[in-house]
C-alpha positions as CSV (number, residue, x, y, z in Angstrom):
1,M,-35.5,-49.9,28.1
2,S,-37.4,-46.9,26.8
3,R,-41.1,-46.8,26.0
4,P,-43.9,-45.4,23.9
5,S,-46.5,-43.0,25.1
6,S,-50.2,-42.5,26.1
7,T,-51.8,-40.8,30.2
8,P,-50.3,-38.7,33.0
9,R,-47.4,-39.8,35.1
10,R,-47.2,-41.2,38.6
11,S,-47.1,-39.4,41.9
12,L,-45.4,-42.1,44.0
13,G,-41.8,-41.8,45.0
14,R,-39.2,-43.2,42.7
15,V,-37.9,-46.2,44.7
16,A,-39.6,-49.1,46.4
17,T,-38.2,-52.1,48.2
18,L,-39.7,-55.5,49.0
19,I,-38.0,-58.4,50.8
20,V,-39.2,-61.9,49.7
21,T,-38.4,-65.1,51.5
22,L,-36.0,-67.3,49.6
23,V,-37.2,-70.8,48.8
24,G,-40.0,-72.4,50.8
25,T,-42.7,-69.8,49.9
26,L,-43.1,-70.4,46.2
27,V,-46.7,-69.6,45.2
28,A,-49.0,-72.5,44.5
29,T,-50.2,-71.4,41.1
30,S,-48.0,-71.2,37.9
31,P,-47.6,-69.3,34.7
32,S,-50.3,-69.9,32.0
33,V,-49.9,-72.6,29.4
34,G,-48.8,-71.1,26.0
35,A,-47.2,-68.1,27.6
36,T,-44.4,-66.2,25.9
37,T,-41.1,-67.1,27.6
38,I,-37.9,-65.0,27.9
39,R,-34.8,-66.7,29.5
40,T,-31.4,-65.5,30.3
41,S,-28.5,-66.7,32.6
42,S,-25.1,-65.9,33.8
43,E,-22.6,-67.4,36.4
44,G,-25.1,-70.1,37.6
45,V,-28.0,-67.7,38.0
46,S,-30.9,-68.0,35.5
47,A,-34.1,-66.1,35.1
48,T,-37.3,-66.8,33.2
49,L,-40.1,-64.3,32.5
50,T,-43.4,-65.6,31.1
51,F,-46.5,-63.6,30.1
52,T,-49.5,-64.1,27.9
53,G,-50.8,-61.9,25.0
54,S,-48.8,-59.1,23.4
55,Y,-48.3,-55.4,23.9
56,P,-50.5,-53.6,24.8
57,Q,-52.6,-56.5,26.0
58,S,-49.9,-58.6,27.7
59,H,-51.0,-60.2,31.0
60,H,-50.0,-62.5,33.8
61,P,-46.3,-61.8,33.9
62,W,-44.3,-64.3,36.1
63,L,-40.7,-64.3,37.1
64,T,-38.7,-67.4,38.1
65,I,-35.1,-67.2,39.4
66,S,-32.9,-70.3,39.7
67,R,-29.5,-70.7,41.3
68,S,-27.4,-73.7,40.4
69,A,-30.5,-75.3,38.8
70,T,-32.6,-74.9,42.0
71,V,-35.6,-72.6,41.9
72,I,-35.2,-69.9,44.6
73,Y,-38.0,-67.5,43.5
74,R,-41.2,-67.8,41.6
75,Q,-43.7,-65.0,41.8
76,P,-46.1,-63.0,39.7
77,V,-44.6,-59.7,38.6
78,T,-46.0,-56.7,40.4
79,S,-44.9,-53.1,40.9
80,A,-45.8,-50.2,43.1
81,W,-46.4,-48.2,39.9
82,C,-48.5,-50.6,37.9
83,S,-49.6,-53.4,40.2
84,S,-49.9,-56.6,38.2
85,E,-50.6,-54.8,34.9
86,C,-47.0,-54.0,34.0
87,W,-45.8,-54.9,30.5
88,P,-42.3,-56.3,29.8
89,A,-40.4,-53.4,28.2
90,S,-39.3,-55.8,25.5
91,S,-42.9,-55.8,24.2
92,F,-41.9,-52.7,22.1
93,A,-38.1,-52.5,22.4
94,R,-35.5,-54.4,20.3
95,Q,-33.9,-56.0,23.3
96,S,-34.7,-58.4,26.2
97,A,-36.5,-57.1,29.2
98,L,-34.7,-59.6,31.4
99,H,-31.0,-59.5,32.4
100,V,-28.7,-61.4,34.7
101,V,-25.7,-59.1,35.5
102,R,-23.2,-58.1,38.1
103,L,-24.2,-54.8,39.8
104,G,-21.8,-52.9,42.0
105,S,-19.8,-55.2,44.4
106,G,-22.4,-58.0,44.5
107,V,-21.1,-61.4,45.3
108,T,-23.5,-63.1,42.8
109,P,-25.2,-61.7,39.7
110,S,-28.6,-59.9,40.2
111,V,-31.7,-60.2,38.0
112,V,-32.9,-57.0,36.4
113,L,-36.4,-56.7,34.9
114,D,-37.5,-53.8,32.7
115,L,-41.1,-52.9,33.0
116,Y,-43.4,-50.4,31.2
117,T,-46.3,-48.9,33.2
118,G,-48.2,-47.3,30.4
119,G,-49.1,-43.6,30.3
120,A,-48.1,-40.4,28.5
121,H,-44.4,-39.9,28.7
122,C,-44.3,-42.6,31.4
123,C,-42.9,-44.9,32.6
124,V,-40.1,-47.4,32.7
125,V,-39.5,-49.2,36.0
126,E,-36.3,-51.2,36.7
127,Q,-36.7,-54.0,39.2
128,V,-33.6,-55.5,40.7
129,F,-33.7,-58.9,42.4
130,S,-30.7,-59.7,44.6
131,V,-29.9,-62.2,47.3
132,D,-29.3,-60.8,50.8
133,Q,-26.2,-62.7,51.9
134,K,-27.1,-62.4,55.6
135,S,-30.8,-63.3,55.6
136,G,-30.8,-65.6,52.6
137,R,-33.7,-63.7,51.2
138,I,-34.3,-62.2,47.8
139,V,-34.7,-58.4,48.0
140,K,-36.6,-56.7,45.2
141,V,-35.9,-53.0,44.7
142,E,-37.5,-51.0,42.0
143,R,-36.9,-47.5,40.7
144,N,-39.2,-45.5,38.4
145,F,-37.0,-44.0,35.7
146,G,-39.9,-42.2,34.1
147,D,-39.9,-41.5,30.4
148,P,-36.1,-41.8,29.7
149,G,-35.9,-45.4,31.0
150,A,-32.4,-46.7,31.6
151,R,-29.7,-48.8,29.8
152,L,-27.4,-51.3,31.5
153,V,-23.9,-50.2,30.6
154,R,-20.4,-51.2,31.7
155,L,-18.8,-47.8,32.3
156,G,-15.9,-48.5,34.7
157,R,-13.0,-51.0,34.5
158,T,-14.8,-53.6,36.5
159,S,-17.3,-56.2,35.2
160,S,-20.2,-54.6,36.9
161,F,-23.0,-52.7,35.1
162,D,-24.5,-49.3,35.9
163,F,-27.9,-47.8,34.9
164,V,-27.5,-44.9,32.4
165,S,-30.5,-42.7,32.2
166,A,-31.5,-39.0,32.2
167,D,-32.9,-36.8,34.9
168,D,-36.7,-36.9,34.4
169,S,-37.3,-34.1,36.9
170,F,-36.4,-31.7,34.1
171,A,-39.4,-32.8,32.0
172,Y,-41.9,-30.0,31.9
173,A,-39.9,-28.0,34.3
174,F,-39.5,-25.0,32.0
175,T,-41.4,-25.9,28.8
176,D,-43.3,-28.7,27.2
177,Y,-42.0,-32.2,27.1
178,A,-40.8,-32.2,23.5
179,A,-38.6,-29.1,24.1
180,S,-37.3,-30.2,27.5
181,G,-33.7,-31.3,27.9
182,L,-32.9,-34.0,30.3
183,P,-29.3,-34.1,31.6
184,V,-27.5,-37.4,31.8
185,E,-27.9,-39.5,34.9
186,V,-25.9,-42.6,36.0
187,L,-26.9,-44.8,38.9
188,S,-25.1,-47.7,40.4
189,F,-26.7,-50.4,42.5
190,S,-25.2,-51.9,45.6
191,H,-26.4,-53.0,49.1
192,H,-30.0,-53.2,47.7
193,A,-30.1,-49.5,46.8
194,F,-29.6,-47.2,43.8
195,H,-26.9,-44.6,44.1
196,D,-26.4,-41.5,41.9
197,V,-22.8,-41.7,40.6
198,T,-23.1,-39.4,37.6
199,R,-20.3,-37.1,38.7
200,S,-17.9,-40.1,38.6
201,F,-18.1,-40.0,34.8
202,P,-17.0,-36.6,33.7
203,T,-16.4,-37.7,30.1
204,L,-20.0,-38.8,29.8
205,I,-21.2,-35.5,31.2
206,T,-19.0,-33.5,28.9
207,R,-20.4,-35.4,25.9
208,D,-23.9,-34.7,27.1
209,A,-23.2,-31.0,27.6
210,L,-21.8,-30.7,24.1
211,Q,-25.0,-32.3,22.7
212,W,-27.1,-29.6,24.5
213,Q,-24.7,-26.9,23.4
214,K,-25.1,-27.9,19.8
215,A,-28.9,-28.1,20.2
216,F,-28.9,-24.5,21.5
217,N,-26.7,-23.3,18.6
218,D,-29.0,-25.0,16.1
219,A,-31.9,-23.0,17.7
220,K,-30.5,-19.9,16.0
221,G,-32.3,-21.0,12.8
222,S,-35.7,-20.7,14.6
223,G,-34.8,-17.4,16.3
224,Y,-34.2,-19.1,19.7
225,Q,-38.0,-19.5,20.1
226,D,-38.0,-22.3,22.7
227,T,-34.5,-22.7,24.3
228,V,-35.0,-22.8,28.0
229,G,-35.3,-26.6,28.3
230,I,-32.1,-27.1,26.3
231,V,-30.3,-24.5,28.4
232,A,-31.5,-26.1,31.6
233,A,-30.0,-29.5,30.7
234,W,-26.7,-27.9,29.6
235,A,-26.4,-25.9,32.8
236,A,-27.0,-29.0,34.9
237,D,-24.2,-30.9,33.1
238,E,-21.8,-28.0,33.4
239,D,-22.6,-27.6,37.1
240,M,-21.9,-31.3,37.7
241,L,-18.5,-30.6,36.1
242,G,-18.0,-27.7,38.5
243,H,-18.2,-25.0,35.8
244,F,-20.3,-22.6,37.8
245,S,-18.8,-19.4,36.5
246,K,-19.1,-20.7,32.9
247,V,-22.8,-21.3,33.5
248,R,-23.4,-17.9,35.1
249,N,-21.5,-16.0,32.3
250,F,-23.4,-17.9,29.6
251,L,-26.8,-17.2,31.1
252,N,-26.0,-13.5,31.5
253,A,-24.8,-13.3,27.9
254,Q,-27.8,-15.1,26.4
255,L,-30.2,-13.1,28.6
256,K,-28.8,-9.8,27.2
257,A,-29.1,-11.3,23.7
258,G,-32.7,-12.2,24.2
259,H,-32.1,-15.9,23.6
260,L,-33.7,-17.4,26.7
261,N,-37.3,-18.0,25.6
262,S,-40.0,-20.5,26.5
263,G,-42.5,-21.8,24.0
264,L,-45.1,-21.8,26.8
265,S,-44.6,-18.2,27.8
266,P,-46.1,-16.6,29.8
267,I,-47.1,-19.8,31.6
268,E,-43.5,-20.8,31.9
269,P,-40.9,-18.1,32.3
270,G,-38.3,-16.9,29.9
271,G,-35.6,-14.2,30.2
272,Q,-34.7,-13.1,33.7
273,R,-37.5,-15.0,35.4
274,F,-36.2,-18.2,33.8
275,V,-32.7,-17.5,35.1
276,V,-34.0,-17.1,38.6
277,A,-36.2,-20.2,38.3
278,L,-33.3,-22.3,36.8
279,E,-30.9,-21.3,39.6
280,K,-33.4,-22.3,42.2
281,F,-34.2,-25.5,40.5
282,L,-30.5,-26.5,40.2
283,R,-29.9,-25.9,43.9
284,L,-33.1,-27.8,44.8
285,H,-31.9,-30.8,42.8
286,H,-28.3,-30.7,44.1
287,Y,-26.6,-29.6,40.9
288,S,-25.3,-26.4,42.3
289,N,-24.7,-25.0,45.8
């Protein structure tokens, strides 16, 4: 569920919701003859994605959802971020773009569709289609995961899946994209909404923090030329673990040693200016108080 690259990123918010009437309003037209077809099913729910052509010229994506062999949804695939020009993420990934899985405390499995919007360092959109038990309608909710994309992973002891990603807001925040570190991010999905549950998985956060710590240590070989992106991701992880004093002491020590540098200086700050900017950024994004 990650993607290749090519034009600037979106400016819309990250989540969009659409309620679609279940049954009775199936569109009159149908997928094109000779289209590529992807199918998957679980627990009586099946999903079929069809599209013509191939990446980067795939067109006319359609999604059909059936429940107990009865079609309950058939619509062209559209998104707030790429209209009807989205590409199935499987066009370039080694996995299916279509999933039928249990999310959160859902009574029935949901359908998850991975889409690629196109663009430089942009963007993977995850669409979730779930049945509203009260209204009998399918609710489509989509979230733009940006460049990192997301993986469906079973993290807890239940049979439900979560979305494992990285916080794309750190991209370009202190340096260029290649040198930016993105701290781990975990989102659950329930009641037709995404929820940030990253702090519920301290082992995952610790593993991510160790990765950024190693990357910082490895930067010694280059004279710590561009470390601020790495340090930002590490600090975010440690703040999520509640290690605020550890972060403060590390920043002070590396500041004195002259190891907090940006490859984009003076456009992006290093040194003391970076520390001030990072602390403000972490508060703004709810990593620290």
